[in-house]
Biopython code that builds the backbone (N, CA, C, O; Angstrom):
import numpy as np
from Bio.PDB.StructureBuilder import StructureBuilder

atoms = [
    (1, "MET", "N", (0.842, -1.171, 0.000)),
    (1, "MET", "CA", (0.000, 0.000, 0.000)),
    (1, "MET", "C", (0.894, 1.244, 0.000)),
    (1, "MET", "O", (1.794, 1.381, 0.829)),
    (2, "THR", "N", (0.626, 2.142, -0.947)),
    (2, "THR", "CA", (1.374, 3.380, -1.060)),
    (2, "THR", "C", (0.592, 4.508, -0.401)),
    (2, "THR", "O", (-0.632, 4.574, -0.513)),
    (3, "THR", "N", (1.303, 5.391, 0.283)),
    (3, "THR", "CA", (0.646, 6.547, 0.879)),
    (3, "THR", "C", (1.303, 7.826, 0.362)),
    (3, "THR", "O", (2.432, 7.817, -0.130)),
    (4, "ARG", "N", (0.563, 8.918, 0.491)),
    (4, "ARG", "CA", (1.072, 10.237, 0.132)),
    (4, "ARG", "C", (0.921, 11.156, 1.329)),
    (4, "ARG", "O", (-0.063, 11.070, 2.064)),
    (5, "LYS", "N", (1.889, 12.032, 1.525)),
    (5, "LYS", "CA", (1.853, 12.966, 2.640)),
    (5, "LYS", "C", (1.282, 14.299, 2.164)),
    (5, "LYS", "O", (1.760, 14.863, 1.180)),
    (6, "LEU", "N", (0.260, 14.804, 2.858)),
    (6, "LEU", "CA", (-0.373, 16.063, 2.512)),
    (6, "LEU", "C", (0.332, 17.232, 3.176)),
    (6, "LEU", "O", (1.164, 17.047, 4.064)),
    (7, "LEU", "N", (-0.009, 18.445, 2.736)),
    (7, "LEU", "CA", (0.636, 19.650, 3.265)),
    (7, "LEU", "C", (0.444, 19.813, 4.771)),
    (7, "LEU", "O", (1.281, 20.414, 5.446)),
    (8, "ASP", "N", (-0.667, 19.272, 5.300)),
    (8, "ASP", "CA", (-0.906, 19.406, 6.743)),
    (8, "ASP", "C", (-0.234, 18.296, 7.549)),
    (8, "ASP", "O", (-0.400, 18.222, 8.767)),
    (9, "GLY", "N", (0.532, 17.426, 6.863)),
    (9, "GLY", "CA", (1.270, 16.370, 7.551)),
    (9, "GLY", "C", (0.571, 15.028, 7.619)),
    (9, "GLY", "O", (1.200, 14.034, 7.984)),
    (10, "THR", "N", (-0.706, 14.961, 7.282)),
    (10, "THR", "CA", (-1.413, 13.687, 7.312)),
    (10, "THR", "C", (-1.049, 12.856, 6.090)),
    (10, "THR", "O", (-0.594, 13.387, 5.077)),
    (11, "SER", "N", (-1.253, 11.551, 6.198)),
    (11, "SER", "CA", (-1.001, 10.632, 5.097)),
    (11, "SER", "C", (-2.308, 10.054, 4.589)),
    (11, "SER", "O", (-3.214, 9.769, 5.373)),
    (12, "VAL", "N", (-2.408, 9.880, 3.264)),
    (12, "VAL", "CA", (-3.589, 9.286, 2.645)),
    (12, "VAL", "C", (-3.158, 8.135, 1.748)),
    (12, "VAL", "O", (-2.039, 8.121, 1.233)),
    (13, "THR", "N", (-4.050, 7.176, 1.566)),
    (13, "THR", "CA", (-3.761, 6.015, 0.744)),
    (13, "THR", "C", (-3.878, 6.352, -0.735)),
    (13, "THR", "O", (-4.839, 6.998, -1.154)),
    (14, "GLU", "N", (-2.907, 5.919, -1.521)),
    (14, "GLU", "CA", (-2.945, 6.075, -2.975)),
    (14, "GLU", "C", (-3.539, 4.809, -3.578)),
    (14, "GLU", "O", (-3.085, 3.706, -3.276)),
    (15, "LEU", "N", (-4.550, 4.960, -4.426)),
    (15, "LEU", "CA", (-5.168, 3.820, -5.098)),
    (15, "LEU", "C", (-4.269, 3.316, -6.217)),
    (15, "LEU", "O", (-3.398, 4.046, -6.691)),
    (16, "GLU", "N", (-4.472, 2.080, -6.640)),
    (16, "GLU", "CA", (-3.663, 1.526, -7.716)),
    (16, "GLU", "C", (-4.080, 2.061, -9.075)),
    (16, "GLU", "O", (-3.259, 2.130, -9.989)),
    (17, "GLU", "N", (-5.365, 2.446, -9.223)),
    (17, "GLU", "CA", (-5.861, 2.981, -10.492)),
    (17, "GLU", "C", (-6.496, 4.340, -10.271)),
    (17, "GLU", "O", (-7.017, 4.626, -9.193)),
    (18, "SER", "N", (-6.450, 5.177, -11.301)),
    (18, "SER", "CA", (-7.068, 6.504, -11.231)),
    (18, "SER", "C", (-8.588, 6.384, -11.181)),
    (18, "SER", "O", (-9.161, 5.440, -11.725)),
    (19, "VAL", "N", (-9.236, 7.343, -10.528)),
    (19, "VAL", "CA", (-10.692, 7.413, -10.474)),
    (19, "VAL", "C", (-11.123, 8.803, -10.958)),
    (19, "VAL", "O", (-10.325, 9.740, -10.968)),
    (20, "THR", "N", (-12.383, 8.923, -11.355)),
    (20, "THR", "CA", (-12.954, 10.193, -11.774)),
    (20, "THR", "C", (-13.909, 10.679, -10.710)),
    (20, "THR", "O", (-14.794, 9.940, -10.277)),
    (21, "LEU", "N", (-13.736, 11.924, -10.281)),
    (21, "LEU", "CA", (-14.656, 12.551, -9.341)),
    (21, "LEU", "C", (-15.463, 13.576, -10.125)),
    (21, "LEU", "O", (-14.895, 14.356, -10.890)),
    (22, "LYS", "N", (-16.797, 13.584, -9.942)),
    (22, "LYS", "CA", (-17.659, 14.486, -10.699)),
    (22, "LYS", "C", (-18.395, 15.434, -9.769)),
    (22, "LYS", "O", (-18.749, 15.078, -8.645)),
    (23, "VAL", "N", (-18.620, 16.647, -10.257)),
    (23, "VAL", "CA", (-19.430, 17.640, -9.562)),
    (23, "VAL", "C", (-20.574, 17.998, -10.503)),
    (23, "VAL", "O", (-20.337, 18.395, -11.645)),
    (24, "TYR", "N", (-21.807, 17.863, -10.036)),
    (24, "TYR", "CA", (-22.975, 18.241, -10.812)),
    (24, "TYR", "C", (-23.445, 19.603, -10.323)),
    (24, "TYR", "O", (-23.807, 19.756, -9.157)),
    (25, "THR", "N", (-23.440, 20.602, -11.221)),
    (25, "THR", "CA", (-23.755, 21.962, -10.822)),
    (25, "THR", "C", (-24.281, 22.757, -12.011)),
    (25, "THR", "O", (-23.990, 22.433, -13.162)),
    (26, "LYS", "N", (-25.040, 23.778, -11.732)),
    (26, "LYS", "CA", (-25.475, 24.713, -12.765)),
    (26, "LYS", "C", (-24.567, 25.932, -12.801)),
    (26, "LYS", "O", (-24.741, 26.809, -13.647)),
    (27, "CYS", "N", (-23.602, 25.998, -11.894)),
    (27, "CYS", "CA", (-22.715, 27.162, -11.796)),
    (27, "CYS", "C", (-21.270, 26.709, -11.564)),
    (27, "CYS", "O", (-20.781, 26.782, -10.437)),
    (28, "PRO", "N", (-20.573, 26.239, -12.621)),
    (28, "PRO", "CA", (-19.210, 25.727, -12.458)),
    (28, "PRO", "C", (-18.223, 26.725, -11.864)),
    (28, "PRO", "O", (-17.306, 26.340, -11.139)),
    (29, "GLU", "N", (-18.413, 28.023, -12.173)),
    (29, "GLU", "CA", (-17.448, 29.026, -11.727)),
    (29, "GLU", "C", (-17.423, 29.229, -10.216)),
    (29, "GLU", "O", (-16.485, 29.833, -9.694)),
    (30, "LYS", "N", (-18.440, 28.733, -9.499)),
    (30, "LYS", "CA", (-18.449, 28.924, -8.042)),
    (30, "LYS", "C", (-17.606, 27.873, -7.311)),
    (30, "LYS", "O", (-17.374, 27.993, -6.108)),
    (31, "TRP", "N", (-17.155, 26.857, -8.025)),
    (31, "TRP", "CA", (-16.428, 25.750, -7.397)),
    (31, "TRP", "C", (-14.925, 25.943, -7.459)),
    (31, "TRP", "O", (-14.391, 26.474, -8.433)),
    (32, "MET", "N", (-14.244, 25.499, -6.396)),
    (32, "MET", "CA", (-12.787, 25.561, -6.313)),
    (32, "MET", "C", (-12.282, 24.196, -5.841)),
    (32, "MET", "O", (-12.859, 23.580, -4.944)),
    (33, "LEU", "N", (-11.217, 23.748, -6.451)),
    (33, "LEU", "CA", (-10.609, 22.462, -6.122)),
    (33, "LEU", "C", (-9.186, 22.737, -5.651)),
    (33, "LEU", "O", (-8.410, 23.372, -6.366)),
    (34, "ILE", "N", (-8.835, 22.268, -4.460)),
    (34, "ILE", "CA", (-7.492, 22.475, -3.919)),
    (34, "ILE", "C", (-6.817, 21.121, -3.742)),
    (34, "ILE", "O", (-7.336, 20.247, -3.048)),
    (35, "ASP", "N", (-5.667, 20.953, -4.369)),
    (35, "ASP", "CA", (-4.870, 19.745, -4.211)),
    (35, "ASP", "C", (-4.141, 19.869, -2.877)),
    (35, "ASP", "O", (-3.207, 20.661, -2.752)),
    (36, "THR", "N", (-4.555, 19.107, -1.902)),
    (36, "THR", "CA", (-3.993, 19.235, -0.557)),
    (36, "THR", "C", (-2.608, 18.593, -0.422)),
    (36, "THR", "O", (-2.009, 18.625, 0.653)),
    (37, "GLU", "N", (-2.104, 18.011, -1.515)),
    (37, "GLU", "CA", (-0.735, 17.490, -1.522)),
    (37, "GLU", "C", (0.242, 18.538, -2.071)),
    (37, "GLU", "O", (1.345, 18.695, -1.546)),
    (38, "THR", "N", (-0.162, 19.249, -3.124)),
    (38, "THR", "CA", (0.731, 20.206, -3.778)),
    (38, "THR", "C", (0.369, 21.661, -3.504)),
    (38, "THR", "O", (1.212, 22.548, -3.645)),
    (39, "GLY", "N", (-0.878, 21.912, -3.114)),
    (39, "GLY", "CA", (-1.339, 23.274, -2.886)),
    (39, "GLY", "C", (-1.891, 23.946, -4.130)),
    (39, "GLY", "O", (-2.324, 25.096, -4.055)),
    (40, "GLU", "N", (-1.893, 23.264, -5.280)),
    (40, "GLU", "CA", (-2.426, 23.840, -6.509)),
    (40, "GLU", "C", (-3.921, 24.088, -6.377)),
    (40, "GLU", "O", (-4.635, 23.305, -5.751)),
    (41, "VAL", "N", (-4.399, 25.195, -6.978)),
    (41, "VAL", "CA", (-5.796, 25.585, -6.899)),
    (41, "VAL", "C", (-6.381, 25.613, -8.303)),
    (41, "VAL", "O", (-5.787, 26.182, -9.219)),
    (42, "TYR", "N", (-7.548, 24.997, -8.469)),
    (42, "TYR", "CA", (-8.261, 24.960, -9.741)),
    (42, "TYR", "C", (-9.659, 25.522, -9.527)),
    (42, "TYR", "O", (-10.259, 25.323, -8.471)),
    (43, "THR", "N", (-10.180, 26.230, -10.542)),
    (43, "THR", "CA", (-11.521, 26.784, -10.483)),
    (43, "THR", "C", (-12.313, 26.244, -11.662)),
    (43, "THR", "O", (-11.777, 26.092, -12.760)),
    (44, "GLY", "N", (-13.601, 25.950, -11.431)),
    (44, "GLY", "CA", (-14.459, 25.490, -12.506)),
    (44, "GLY", "C", (-14.673, 26.585, -13.525)),
    (44, "GLY", "O", (-14.713, 27.764, -13.172)),
    (45, "TYR", "N", (-14.815, 26.206, -14.808)),
    (45, "TYR", "CA", (-15.069, 27.201, -15.836)),
    (45, "TYR", "C", (-15.934, 26.623, -16.939)),
    (45, "TYR", "O", (-16.066, 25.407, -17.079)),
    (46, "THR", "N", (-16.513, 27.506, -17.709)),
    (46, "THR", "CA", (-17.298, 27.150, -18.882)),
    (46, "THR", "C", (-16.863, 28.046, -20.027)),
    (46, "THR", "O", (-16.831, 29.268, -19.880)),
    (47, "THR", "N", (-16.528, 27.452, -21.168)),
    (47, "THR", "CA", (-16.204, 28.218, -22.362)),
    (47, "THR", "C", (-16.570, 27.398, -23.583)),
    (47, "THR", "O", (-16.208, 26.227, -23.692)),
    (48, "GLU", "N", (-17.287, 28.021, -24.497)),
    (48, "GLU", "CA", (-17.717, 27.375, -25.745)),
    (48, "GLU", "C", (-18.362, 26.017, -25.488)),
    (48, "GLU", "O", (-18.113, 25.056, -26.215)),
    (49, "GLY", "N", (-19.191, 25.944, -24.448)),
    (49, "GLY", "CA", (-19.903, 24.713, -24.125)),
    (49, "GLY", "C", (-19.078, 23.663, -23.406)),
    (49, "GLY", "O", (-19.601, 22.600, -23.073)),
    (50, "LYS", "N", (-17.802, 23.930, -23.156)),
    (50, "LYS", "CA", (-16.933, 22.986, -22.440)),
    (50, "LYS", "C", (-16.890, 23.375, -20.972)),
    (50, "LYS", "O", (-16.763, 24.554, -20.641)),
    (51, "HIS", "N", (-16.996, 22.400, -20.105)),
    (51, "HIS", "CA", (-16.952, 22.617, -18.655)),
    (51, "HIS", "C", (-15.801, 21.802, -18.091)),
    (51, "HIS", "O", (-15.708, 20.597, -18.329)),
    (52, "ASP", "N", (-14.929, 22.458, -17.348)),
    (52, "ASP", "CA", (-13.764, 21.753, -16.827)),
    (52, "ASP", "C", (-13.149, 22.560, -15.688)),
    (52, "ASP", "O", (-13.751, 23.514, -15.195)),
    (53, "TRP", "N", (-11.946, 22.169, -15.275)),
    (53, "TRP", "CA", (-11.189, 22.861, -14.239)),
    (53, "TRP", "C", (-10.016, 23.568, -14.885)),
    (53, "TRP", "O", (-9.393, 23.024, -15.797)),
    (54, "LYS", "N", (-9.698, 24.790, -14.422)),
    (54, "LYS", "CA", (-8.479, 25.454, -14.873)),
    (54, "LYS", "C", (-7.664, 25.845, -13.648)),
    (54, "LYS", "O", (-8.206, 26.258, -12.623)),
    (55, "LYS", "N", (-6.365, 25.706, -13.779)),
    (55, "LYS", "CA", (-5.468, 26.050, -12.677)),
    (55, "LYS", "C", (-5.446, 27.565, -12.524)),
    (55, "LYS", "O", (-5.185, 28.288, -13.486)),
    (56, "THR", "N", (-5.720, 28.042, -11.318)),
    (56, "THR", "CA", (-5.746, 29.475, -11.076)),
    (56, "THR", "C", (-4.619, 29.935, -10.147)),
    (56, "THR", "O", (-4.306, 31.124, -10.092)),
    (57, "GLN", "N", (-4.015, 29.000, -9.423)),
    (57, "GLN", "CA", (-2.875, 29.311, -8.554)),
    (57, "GLN", "C", (-1.941, 28.117, -8.534)),
    (57, "GLN", "O", (-2.389, 26.970, -8.535)),
    (58, "ASP", "N", (-0.649, 28.384, -8.515)),
    (58, "ASP", "CA", (0.328, 27.293, -8.422)),
    (58, "ASP", "C", (0.388, 26.720, -7.022)),
    (58, "ASP", "O", (0.648, 25.531, -6.840)),
    (59, "SER", "N", (0.146, 27.570, -6.028)),
    (59, "SER", "CA", (0.270, 27.101, -4.665)),
    (59, "SER", "C", (-0.553, 27.971, -3.730)),
    (59, "SER", "O", (-0.669, 29.182, -3.918)),
    (60, "VAL", "N", (-1.112, 27.336, -2.732)),
    (60, "VAL", "CA", (-1.825, 28.042, -1.684)),
    (60, "VAL", "C", (-1.367, 27.436, -0.366)),
    (60, "VAL", "O", (-1.134, 26.230, -0.285)),
    (61, "ASN", "N", (-1.239, 28.242, 0.640)),
    (61, "ASN", "CA", (-0.838, 27.759, 1.963)),
    (61, "ASN", "C", (-2.071, 27.178, 2.643)),
    (61, "ASN", "O", (-2.717, 27.858, 3.441)),
    (62, "TRP", "N", (-2.402, 25.932, 2.334)),
    (62, "TRP", "CA", (-3.636, 25.315, 2.769)),
    (62, "TRP", "C", (-3.444, 24.506, 4.044)),
    (62, "TRP", "O", (-2.516, 23.705, 4.154)),
    (63, "LYS", "N", (-4.332, 24.726, 4.998)),
    (63, "LYS", "CA", (-4.375, 23.908, 6.213)),
    (63, "LYS", "C", (-5.831, 23.793, 6.617)),
    (63, "LYS", "O", (-6.575, 24.771, 6.537)),
    (64, "PRO", "N", (-6.253, 22.595, 7.056)),
    (64, "PRO", "CA", (-7.644, 22.434, 7.474)),
    (64, "PRO", "C", (-7.910, 23.155, 8.787)),
    (64, "PRO", "O", (-6.980, 23.500, 9.516)),
    (65, "ASP", "N", (-9.198, 23.383, 9.083)),
    (65, "ASP", "CA", (-9.558, 23.971, 10.369)),
    (65, "ASP", "C", (-9.126, 23.072, 11.504)),
    (65, "ASP", "O", (-9.334, 21.860, 11.454)),
    (66, "ALA", "N", (-8.542, 23.639, 12.498)),
    (66, "ALA", "CA", (-8.055, 22.843, 13.637)),
    (66, "ALA", "C", (-9.119, 22.747, 14.713)),
    (66, "ALA", "O", (-8.897, 22.118, 15.747)),
]
sb = StructureBuilder()
sb.init_structure("model")
sb.init_model(0)
sb.init_chain("A")
sb.init_seg("    ")
for serial, (resi, resn, name, xyz) in enumerate(atoms, 1):
    if name == "N":
        sb.init_residue(resn, " ", resi, " ")
    sb.init_atom(name, np.array(xyz, "f"), 0.0, 1.0, " ", f" {name:<3s}", serial, name[0])
structure = sb.get_structure()
């Protein structure tokens, strides 16, 4: 079993295969995705009928509420 260390020091299990996580929404731009391992920030967007995530920050100093 492989684990990854997050920015807050906790460890999480890495799966053997990739999975897809979906968000169902009528307003993609209100959503933000933060990679708690790297600190990268992505925001939902819509352009020309395409809906996806775009990277908006390379890093954020992320820590969960204590």
